[in-house]
C-alpha positions in Angstrom: -36.5 -170.3 -273.3 -39.6 -171.1 -271.2 -42.3 -168.3 -271.0 -41.8 -168.2 -267.1 -38.2 -167.2 -267.4 -39.1 -164.5 -269.9 -41.7 -163.3 -267.4 -39.2 -163.2 -264.7 -36.7 -161.2 -266.7 -39.3 -158.7 -267.7 -40.3 -158.4 -264.0 -36.6 -157.7 -263.1 -36.3 -154.9 -265.6 -39.6 -153.4 -264.6 -38.6 -153.5 -260.9 -35.1 -152.3 -261.4 -36.1 -149.3 -263.5 -38.9 -148.5 -261.0 -36.3 -148.3 -258.1 -34.2 -146.0 -260.4 -37.2 -143.8 -260.8 -37.9 -144.7 -264.4 -40.6 -146.6 -266.1 -39.9 -149.7 -268.2 -42.8 -151.3 -270.2 -42.0 -154.3 -272.4 -43.6 -153.8 -275.8 -43.4 -157.2 -277.4 -41.8 -160.6 -277.3 -40.1 -162.3 -280.1 -37.8 -165.2 -280.8 -34.1 -165.5 -281.4 -34.3 -164.2 -285.0 -36.2 -161.0 -283.9 -33.6 -160.5 -281.0 -30.7 -160.7 -283.4 -32.3 -158.3 -285.9 -33.1 -155.8 -283.2 -29.5 -155.9 -281.8 -28.1 -155.6 -285.4 -30.4 -152.6 -286.0 -29.4 -150.9 -282.8 -25.7 -151.5 -283.4 -26.0 -149.9 -286.9 -28.0 -146.9 -285.5 -25.4 -146.4 -282.8 -22.5 -146.5 -285.4 -24.3 -143.9 -287.5 -25.0 -141.6 -284.6 -21.3 -141.8 -283.5 -20.1 -140.5 -286.9 -22.2 -137.4 -286.6 
């Protein structure tokens, strides 16, 4: 994905959250492998929390 697209997506989330009265701050960028690992970890954490 071109860097300019990523910048536009980040800007969307920053603006959207600002309108909602929240702050959104991107912390880093990664490729597809990092995205998949992040989503997998979040899904596992969610499932663990639902069992409690």
